[in-house]
N, C-alpha and C positions, 0 to 999 in steps of 0.2 A: 870629574862629575863625580857625584857619589851616587852610590846603588840606588839609593832612597828615590834622586832624581830620574835615573834611568826607568824605574818600576813606573813611576806615575807618569811617564812618557809615553809607554808602552799601553797603559790602562787609558789614555786620553786618546790614541789610536785604534785602539779596538772600539770605543764606544762611538769616535766619530765615523766608523765602517760600519758599524752595525745601525747609525741613523741613516746612512746614505743608503743602505739595502731597505730598509723602513721604507723610506721617499720614494724610493725609486719603484717599489712593487703595488704602493698604495695606489698609481693612478690605475696599474691593470685592475685591482681587484675592484676599483669604483668601476671600472667597465664593466665587469665582469656583471656589477650589481645592477649598473643599470639596462643589463639584461639584451645580449645580443643572439640570441637562441633560433633557431631554422625555424620556429613555430611561430602561429602568427603573434604581434605583438613582440617580438623579439624574447618570446619564453623558450624556456629549454624543455625538449621532449621527456614524454614518461619513459621511453627506452627507445634503442635503436634497434632494430629487424633486419635480419635477411633478405632482399626484395625476393626471392625464389622458396623461402623457408620462414613463414611468419613467426615460427614456434622457436626460431633461432634468435634469442636475444640477448643485448648487452645493454651496461648502463652508460658506455660510451661510443664515439663513431670508430670503426676499422672494419676489417673486411671478412666476407661471408663465407664458409667452404668452399665456396665455386671462385673465389677470389673478387666479388662484387662489393662494393661500397655499400656498408648497410646504409639503411634510409632510415631519418628519421621518424617516430609515431610520437604525435602531438595527440594534449588532450581535447577529447569530444570538446563542442559546441554548446553551448546551455545551462553553463553553471555556475555562471556568474564571474566568469575570467574576463570579460569583454564584452563590445558592441558584439551582438547577434544580429540584430536588424535596425536598419537605418532607413527614416521616413523622411519624407520631405516635408516643410513646414507647412505647405497650406493643402498635403494630403491629411496631413494628422488634424488640421480643422476641418475640413471635408469628413473625416470619420467621424467627429466629434468624440476625440478620445479626452478622459477624463481622468484625472491621479489623485490621490489620496498620500498620506504620508503616516509612514510607521512611528507609533508615539510608544512612550514608558510612561506607563503611569498604575494606576489602581482600575481592577478588570471587576467588575460583577461577575460572579460565577451560580448563574442562576441553570436549575436541571429542570429539563421538561420530563412529562410525563403525563399518560394516560390513563384515566380508571372509571370507576362507576360508585354511585352514591350508593349506600349500604345502610340500613338502621344504628344505632349509638347503642352496642348490645350493654353497656353500663346502664340503659334505662330500662331493659328489660323487666318487666313482672310476671313472674310465672306463678298462673296460680293454679293449684291442684284440690282434688278433694280429700276432706278430713275425716270425712264420716262417710258412712253407706246410705245409699238413699237414692230418690228419685229425681231429676233435673224438671223444673217445671218454669214456665214463664221466661226463658231464654231470649233474652232480649238483645245477643248477638247474633247476626243473621249468615256473616259469613265473614272470611278473613281480608282486612283493609278497611273493615267498618270501623269508621272512629268515633269515639266515646268520649264524653266530655266527665269530668269532677263529679263525682259524687251520682252519677249516674247508675240506676240498677241494671247490674249483667243478668243475673239467674237469679231463681228462687230454689230451695232444695228441700225436698221432704224428706224426712230422716226421722223414725221413730228413736233412735240413739240420742238426736238433738233434742227431743221433745223431753225424753226422761232425764239428759242433764237441767235442762231450764226448770223441769219441776225440782229436783234435785237444789238448785241454787234458790228458789222462791220458799222450798220447805227448811233451809239453812238460817233463811231470813227470821222466818217465823219463830227459829228453837232460840235465838238472841245471842247467837254463840258466833263470836267472831271469827274463829279458828274455821268454823265447818263452812263461814260466809266466804271466807277467804279462797279457802280451798275448790270448793264449788265455783267460786269464779274464775280460780285460775283453768282450771277443767275448761270452762267453756270460752278463755282466751285460746288454748289449746284447740279446739276444734274449730277455731277460725272466726270466732265473735268479734268486733270490736268493743272497747269500754263503750262506747256510747250506744251499741246495741244490748249491753249488758244492763246500765240504767234506764235503757226504755223498758227492759222486762221488768225490774224493779219497779219502775211507776207502774205499768201496766197492771201486773200480779197474777198474771194467767201465763200459760207459757204458749208462742206461736208455733203452730206447725212448721212454718215455712222459713229456713235459714235467707235473707234474702243478702246478695253479694253486691257492693257498690264498686264504681271507678275511684280507685282513690286520688287521679287525676287526667287532665287530657291526655289520650294516648291514641295510637292506632290498634286495632288488632291483627297481630301480626302470624299466627296462628290459632286455631279452633279446632279442638280436636273430638266435642260432643255435638247432639242434637237435641232438641226439644222433647220431653220425655225418656231419655235415656237412664239408665240405671248407672251409678257411678259409685266404687269403691274406692279405701283411703289409696290415696298414692295414686288416682286418675289425672295426667294433664289435661287438664280441660281447655285454657287458651292461655296464651302469651300476649302480653300488652306493650306496646315500645311509646318513646316518645319522640317526636320529632322536631323538639325544639332544638336539637342539635344531631349533626349527621355527622357518620364518619365517609371519606373519598377514600377508598383501597386503588392505591395506583401502585404500577411496575417500572422500577427504575432500573436501568441498564447495570449491569456488572463495573462498568470502569466508572460509574459515578458513587459507588457503593462506601468508599472510603472518606468522603464530602458528607456523608448523611448522621444526622444526631437529633433526637428529640427536642422539641423546644425551637425548631430553625421556623423562621415565618413560612408561609405557603399562600398562594393564591391559586384561583381557580376560575375558569369560565366554563358554563353549559350552553348547550346548542339552543335547550328551552329557552332562556335568557339572554337572548343575542346582547351586545353592548355592555353588559352586567359583569362584575367581576368580584367574587366572594374572597374575603382575607380568612384564613384562620392560619394552623401551625400543624408540625409534627409531634404527632403524640405517642407513635411507635413505629420502631424500626423491625421489623421481624428477623429471626435471627438465621436463616436458611436461605438461599437462594434457589430458585426452581432448577430443578433438573434438566427440565426441555428447552425451556426459552432462554435460562441463564440472566433471569431476571429477579429484583431483589423487592419484595411486597413493604408499600409503604402504607401507613396509617395515618393520615390527614382528619382534622376534626374541626368542622364549619358550624357555626352558630346557623339556625334558620328558625327563629323565632315567629317567620312571617309564612312558615310552613312552604315555602317556593320549591324546595329543594324535595325530590321522593326516590323514594328507592329505585337504583338499576339507572338513574338518567347519568348519561356517559357525562365526562369530565375532563375536560384539560387543563391537566394543573402545574404548576411552579412553583418548583421550590428554592429558595434564597438562601443560597451555602453562602459560608464566610467567602469574602470577597478576596482576589489574587489581587497582592499587593507589588508595585514595580515592577511591572512582567510590560513585556512587547506585545504591541497588538496592532495589527491589519484590518483594514475595512472588509469586510466579507465576502465583499462583492470582486473582491481582487484575486481571489484564491481559485485556481483552475484544478479540479481535482478528474484523477484520471485513474486509468489501471494501473500504471506507473507511476502514480504519487500523487504529490500536490506541487504545485509551484506559483509562482506569481511572475508577472511580468513586470519589470523595473526601467523606472526610465533614468538613464545614465547622464545623459547631456542632452542638447536640444538634438530631436529627431533619432537620439541613438536608443533604444533599449537591449534588453537581456533577459533573458528565460533563469529563474531562479528557483532551484528546488528548495522547497521550506519543508519544516514538521510544524504540525499545529496542534494545540490542543483544545481549550473547550470554549464554545460562541458564548458572545453575550450577547443579544442584539443584534446591532447592526456590524460588530466588531468580535475577531477572530485571535485567542493568544498565539503566539507565534515563539514557537520551543528554538529555531535556528534557521539560520539561512539568511535572516536580513538584520539591518541595526536601525536605531533610530534616527530618525529623518530622511530613512530612503523614502522616495517617491515611486509609487506604484501605482498601476493603472488598473481603475476599477471599470473602465467603460469602454470596449471594443478590442481589451485583450486579445480574446480569442483570435482574432486576425492576425493579431503579432505572434502571439504561439503558434499557429499556422504555418505563417512564412518563417518560423525561427526553424522547424519541424523540417521543413520542406528543404530550405538550405542545408541543414546538417546532415539529411539525408544524401540530397544530392554529393555530396564530398564523401560521406563513407563510401556509397558506390562508386564512385571513382577511384577512393583510395583501397578498396578491395579489389578492382580489378585494373593494376597500374599499365600505364603503356609507353614505349618507346621506339625511337624511328633510329633505320639505320640502312648502309649499302652491303648487297651481298652480291653472290653468284649464285645462281641455281648450281646445285650437285647433282641432284635428283630430284625427278617431281613424279607422283603416282595422283593421278585426278580422281581415280574410283576409291582408292583409301582415304581420300583428302590426307594425305601427304605432302611435305616437300622441303627437300634437306640441302639448308642455305651454310655457304662461308662467308659467313661475316663480320663486318670491323665490330668495333665496339657498338652496343646499342647504348644509344643517348637518351634520360629519361623524359618524358613528357612531362610537366608540371613537377611540382615539389615532390611529387612522393611517387612517381613514376619511376619506370621500369630502366634499369640499368644493367649491362653483361658486357665481360670483355670479348673480344673477336674470339670467334670460334667455328669450328663446324659441326653442327648439331641439325636434329629433322625438328619441324613442326608441325603444328594440325593445320592445316589448311583452312579458312572460312570465308575464303571470297572465290570468285571463279578465276580458274587459271589459264582460259585458254587464251592459245597464241602466246603461250610460255614454254621452253623447252631447255634441259640442262646446257648450263656455259650463258647462258641470259645474265646479263649485268642487271639486277631491279634495287629499287628502295622500298624498302618495307617501313609498315608499321606493326609492332609485336606486341600483344597482349598477356596477361597473365590471369587466364578464367579460374585457376584454382594453385594448390601447391602441386608443384611438379608439372605443370602443365604451359603448355606456351603455343599459341595460335598467332597466323599472318592474318592480320585482318584487313590491312589496305596494301596492295604490290603494283605496282609502278615502275615501268621499262624507263631505265637511263639510255643516253645515247652511247653510240658502239663506240666509240672511242675511251681507252682510257680516261677516265676522270681525273683531273690533276691533283696528286696529291693522296689518288687510292691508292693505298697500302695494301698490295695482295700479299704479302707475305704476314700482315697483320690478321687478314682475313684468315689463311690457312692456320694460323697458330703456329703451332711446332710438329704440325703431322708430318711434313716431309722426311726431317731427320729422323722419325723414330721409324724401325719397322715395323710391317705390317702381321698380322696375324696373331697378335701376342692375346692371350686369354687370361680373360678377365672374369671374376666369381660375382654374380649376383642371387637375386630372388625372383621368381616370376609374381606380379602383381595383379596381372589382369592379362589375357589373351584373345584378340578379337581376330579371328581365324578369317573369315569374311575380309575382315580390309588388312589382311598379313600383317597385322599389328600386334606388339607384345609389350606390357609395362614391366622393366627391370629395376628393382630397386639393389643398386651395382656400386662397387667398390671404384675406387678414382680407375679413371682409364687413360694411362700414361700415353698411349700411343696418339690420341687426339688432345691432349692437354684437358680431360675432363675431370672434374673434382667428382667425389662420390654423391650420390643422389638418387634420385625416382625421375625416371625416363621414359617415354615410351619410345619405342624403336621399330624399324619397318623391314621384314626380310628382302634380302637380294632377292632378283627377280628369280635366279638360275636356284635357289636354294629351297628344298621342300620346307613345308611347314611343320614343324615338331608338333608330337603329340604331347601337349604339356598342361598342367593346371597350376592355379593358385598355388603358391610356398613353394612348387620345386626348387631346389637350388641346382643352377646351371653354372657352365663356363659357354663364354662366349668370345666373339672377336668381333670388330667392325670395319666396313672398309673405308680408309682415313677420308677418302674422296668424297663417297654416297652418302656415309655415314649407315650406312646399311648393315643387317647384320649378316655377316657371311659365311659364320660359320659360331653351330649351337649344340652343348651335349649337355646331358644329365652331369651334375659335380660329382665325385666318387666319394 
């Protein structure tokens, strides 16, 4: 066989071996993808933590520093990852639950605001005196008075005006066009109209009073003079304003400022005219925000030819901004708002619901823009969702409380019991967890807090206990039951004693005082590993042996100590050098 044939055979052999490995591993990957994790629904935990120290976390199963199995920490419910609440079909009907659908499409973007009616300042007529004199026959009595076109406002007697009229008539008699034109310009500058100059020319004699008339229908918005008053050039006598159009000044929230521009359509309703809606437009967007209210002033203009709107009327306005295109929206009634955020109740299957956190945008009518959390076609509850949300919260809280205080069950022998100090020392077998996230611990001798009545028990009794972990480094007996006198089949005393019998008593271990309770003869130490009893480094409460005087210690003191392997009580303690 040639070298070329040998090399080809080797290549084929390697390819075949690689394919076998690939196809052999494929089912395992598929099984992993299907989900065989310890959490609900076969999902993988967020991390694995030590049962006695939640701050000790790992990404995979393993052992804690005390030799205990790490427990899975699963994601909390209510995140849209599965069924949070299940309700029977007849209960759903009785509750009258109604659902709506998440839709994708265009969504109008309407900006609601409130404001007040104001005069259209573009229509203001500012009337000032142009010559000194005395007001006579003031026809306007007060501000707010209405005047009509060509109505007399006041008469002004002024010697200066009489002289100007006389000059105009003299120029006319001189037959000199230039003088006539100059005299006419002077009268115009003094406030005469061309109609008044023509009337003077026809009359041929000066008029002692200059009569001022309204140029259009208007309202007196400001009156600064009274009848008989002497005025001089520049005196602001009155301001006339038209009500044919009005302004509505509204304040818009800062979050909507980016969607405003002049020319947008607007509508408004007024309490004085219920059921009637006015159509207008945005005329001006003011350049700065109010520093206190964080709102932006916008000026709307509305037609008011019938005079129905009056200044200072309260207005509820809607500015119709550019609509949102191709966005998700949900019925507004489906959104539950609280201090923890916004959420909806989603129907997953018949009778199955979950609570989904969402972020929402603008609201248009009865629908709300959904930024994330849902998909088109999702079915959400719009009536009765508060009941489902409350039930989901209660279930999640119960699971949280149960996980926060894990429990375990084991058999043990009482080594020491101090009812007054509420302390019990047990030589126990491995603690078996109660529930998926229960407490587990290898067999050892250690002290526990006593949360139940221990009357009738004494050292040497064999018991069955339920142990709970109320907090980091704390363990308490919450159930204490006596066992039969005879040794239980399979009861391994060696497992309960651990390796205490094989280690010389009296070894000193370094530790630091965390807290001290002299009245209970108890001290909590953060200590190194205690090899004499097979205890890993941890923070643990200990009881002084009855014959040992209570030391004068303070939190933070560095100490050296030893414990009795039988009673797990401190039999020697000294300050560390």
